[in-house]
C-alpha positions in Angstrom: 0.0 0.0 0.0 1.4 3.3 -1.1 0.0 6.6 0.1 1.4 10.1 0.3 0.5 10.8 3.9 0.2 7.3 5.5 2.7 4.7 6.4 1.6 1.1 7.0 3.6 -1.7 8.6 2.3 -5.2 9.0 3.9 -7.9 11.2 2.6 -11.0 12.9 -1.0 -10.0 12.6 -0.6 -6.4 13.7 -0.9 -3.5 11.3 0.6 -0.1 12.5 -0.8 2.9 10.7 1.2 6.1 11.0 -0.2 9.5 9.8 2.9 11.0 8.2 2.6 14.8 8.0 4.9 15.9 10.8 5.5 19.4 9.4 1.7 19.9 9.5 1.5 18.2 12.9 -0.3 15.4 11.0 -3.3 17.6 10.4 -6.2 15.9 8.5 -6.6 17.3 5.0 -8.8 15.8 2.3 -6.1 13.6 0.9 -5.2 12.2 4.3 -8.8 11.3 5.1 -9.1 9.6 1.7 -5.8 7.8 2.3 -6.9 6.6 5.7 -10.2 5.4 4.4 -8.4 3.3 1.7 -6.0 1.9 4.3 -8.8 0.8 6.7 -10.9 -0.7 3.9 -7.8 -2.7 2.8 -6.9 -3.9 6.3 -10.4 -4.9 7.1 -10.3 -7.3 4.1 -6.8 -8.5 4.9 -7.2 -11.9 6.6 -3.6 -11.8 7.9 -4.3 -8.6 10.0 -6.0 -9.1 13.4 -5.4 -5.8 15.2 -4.7 -2.3 14.1 -2.9 0.5 15.8 -3.0 4.1 14.6 -0.5 6.8 15.6 1.1 10.0 14.3 4.6 10.6 13.1 7.1 12.5 15.3 6.8 13.3 19.0 4.6 16.4 18.9 1.3 15.3 17.6 -1.1 12.4 17.0 -3.3 14.6 14.8 -3.4 18.3 15.6 -6.8 18.8 13.9 -8.2 19.3 10.5 -6.6 21.4 7.8 -8.6 24.6 8.3 -7.3 26.2 5.1 -9.3 23.6 3.0 -12.7 24.6 4.3 -12.5 28.2 5.5 -14.5 29.4 2.5 -17.1 26.6 2.4 -20.8 27.3 2.0 -23.5 25.8 4.3 -24.1 22.9 1.9 -20.4 22.2 1.4 -19.8 22.2 5.2 -22.6 19.7 5.7 -21.3 17.5 3.0 -17.8 17.6 4.4 -19.0 16.3 7.8 -21.3 13.7 6.3 -18.7 12.3 3.9 -15.9 12.2 6.5 -18.1 10.4 9.0 -19.3 7.8 6.5 -16.0 7.0 4.8 -13.7 7.1 7.8 -14.9 7.7 11.3 -18.0 5.5 11.4 -16.1 2.9 9.3 -13.4 2.7 12.0 -15.9 2.4 14.8 -17.7 -0.5 13.1 -14.5 -2.3 11.9 -14.7 -6.0 12.9 -11.0 -5.9 14.1 -9.8 -4.0 17.2 -8.4 -0.5 16.5 -6.2 1.1 19.1 -5.4 4.8 19.0 -1.8 5.4 20.3 -2.0 9.2 21.1 1.5 10.7 20.9 1.2 14.4 21.6 -1.6 16.7 20.5 -5.0 15.1 19.6 -7.2 18.1 18.8 -10.4 18.6 16.9 -10.6 16.0 14.1 -7.6 14.3 15.6 -9.4 13.6 18.9 -12.5 12.6 16.9 -10.3 10.1 15.0 -9.0 8.7 18.3 -12.5 8.5 19.7 -13.7 6.5 16.6 -11.1 3.8 17.6 -12.2 1.1 19.9 -10.0 2.4 22.7 -7.2 4.8 23.3 -3.8 4.9 25.0 -1.7 8.0 25.4 1.9 9.2 26.0 2.5 11.4 29.1 2.9 14.5 26.9 -0.4 14.1 25.1 -2.9 16.9 25.1 -6.5 16.4 24.0 -9.4 18.8 23.1 -12.1 19.9 20.8 -11.4 23.5 20.0 -13.9 24.0 17.2 -16.1 26.6 18.9 -13.1 28.9 19.0 -13.3 28.9 15.2 -17.1 29.5 15.1 -18.0 25.9 14.3 -18.7 22.7 16.2 -17.0 19.2 15.9 -18.2 17.6 12.7 -16.7 14.2 12.7 -18.7 12.7 15.5 -17.1 14.6 18.4 -20.4 15.8 19.9 -21.7 12.2 20.1 -18.6 10.1 21.0 -17.1 12.4 23.7 -20.3 12.3 25.9 -20.4 8.5 25.5 -16.8 8.3 26.8 -16.7 11.0 29.5 -20.3 11.9 30.3 -22.5 14.8 29.2 -21.3 17.4 31.7 -17.6 16.9 31.1 -18.1 16.8 27.3 -20.1 20.0 27.4 -17.3 21.7 29.4 -14.6 20.5 27.0 -16.5 21.5 23.9 -17.8 24.9 25.2 -14.5 26.0 26.7 -12.5 24.7 23.7 -9.9 23.7 26.3 -7.3 21.0 26.3 -6.8 18.4 28.9 -3.6 16.4 29.9 -3.2 12.7 29.4 -3.7 12.0 33.1 -6.9 14.0 33.2 -8.1 12.2 30.1 -7.4 8.9 31.8 -9.2 10.1 35.0 -12.4 10.9 33.0 -12.3 7.7 30.9 -11.2 9.2 27.6 -8.0 7.1 27.5 -7.2 3.7 29.2 -3.5 4.0 29.8 -0.9 6.7 30.1 2.8 5.8 29.6 6.1 7.6 28.8 6.5 8.3 25.0 9.0 5.5 24.5 6.6 3.0 26.0 3.5 3.9 24.0 3.9 1.7 20.9 5.4 -1.2 23.0 2.2 -1.0 25.1 0.0 -1.0 22.0 1.8 -4.1 20.8 1.5 -5.8 24.1 -2.3 -5.2 24.2 -2.6 -6.3 20.5 -0.8 -9.5 21.3 -3.2 -10.2 24.2 -6.1 -9.7 21.9 -4.7 -11.9 19.1 -4.5 -14.9 21.5 -8.3 -14.8 21.6 -11.0 -15.5 18.9 -11.1 -12.9 16.2 -14.6 -14.0 15.3 -15.8 -13.5 18.9 -14.0 -10.1 19.1 -15.8 -8.9 16.0 -19.1 -10.1 17.5 -18.3 -8.2 20.8 -17.6 -5.0 18.9 -21.0 -5.2 17.1 -22.8 -5.9 20.4 -21.1 -3.1 22.3 -21.6 -0.6 19.5 -25.3 -1.5 19.3 -25.8 0.0 22.7 -25.1 3.4 21.2 -27.2 3.1 18.1 -30.5 5.0 18.2 -33.5 2.6 18.0 -31.4 -0.5 18.4 -31.8 -2.9 21.4 -28.3 -3.8 22.4 -29.4 -6.7 24.5 -31.1 -8.2 21.5 -28.0 -7.8 19.4 -26.0 -9.4 22.1 -28.3 -12.4 22.2 -28.1 -12.8 18.5 -24.3 -12.5 18.3 -24.0 -14.8 21.3 -26.1 -17.4 19.5 -24.1 -17.0 16.2 -20.9 -17.8 18.1 -22.1 -21.4 18.7 -22.0 -22.0 14.9 -18.3 -21.0 14.5 -15.2 -23.1 14.4 -13.6 -20.8 16.9 -16.3 -21.8 19.5 -15.6 -25.4 18.8 -11.9 -24.9 19.2 -12.2 -22.7 22.3 -14.5 -24.9 24.2 -12.6 -28.1 23.2 -9.2 -26.6 24.2 -10.7 -25.5 27.6 -12.0 -29.0 28.3 -8.7 -30.6 27.2 -6.8 -28.1 29.4 -4.7 -26.7 26.5 -4.3 -23.4 24.8 -6.7 -22.7 22.0 -5.5 -22.3 18.4 -8.4 -20.4 16.9 -8.9 -20.8 13.1 -10.6 -17.4 12.8 -13.8 -18.7 11.4 
């Protein structure tokens, strides 16, 4: 896979995606969003990839926001289309990926950058990370799912404060409010991501995909998450992974999941 702004490394079931625009603090421009969309579509279809990690190049930023110069002169219709297309082709797609996606936040994750991290299944951060949604300071609101995912993660009150003040919070504060799961020194960030990925890869990829769908269902309007859980639970009984997992348990050995 060759992209102008994205680097992809694949090894032992793990795909590491690096947004590579360090001079622009890895800001999300139109090309980068399209590149990321292409990368995630390809990795979802790659049977050899089990877990994905996304991070930013350099030590300053994960993604410092969107490229404001690209949409500063947009009309109402153009602005609405920008948000709709971005959500559909990238942010919602990541959230609903059947494979775990970990955001490794190394530095600033602001605006669209934090929205990208929140679309991932969970987040870890370096000690120097700073997070925020500063859009109201530009006369606009978050448009890539920020007003929906931030309250889900930190609660309505905290989300309202962060959005309305356009403020930034530290990695430790982000951990305290549930926005990130772990905070480590910068040099330990990717090793931690790999450690977590390896733990997940020892389990059934089929069951993990089912768990992602069931958890996500809880946040879909008009969908009964319990019913989705029941259906996904039942479907697991028809998989080779279930047969292998239960057989291995009864035989007191480690399971070797076929992934089907």
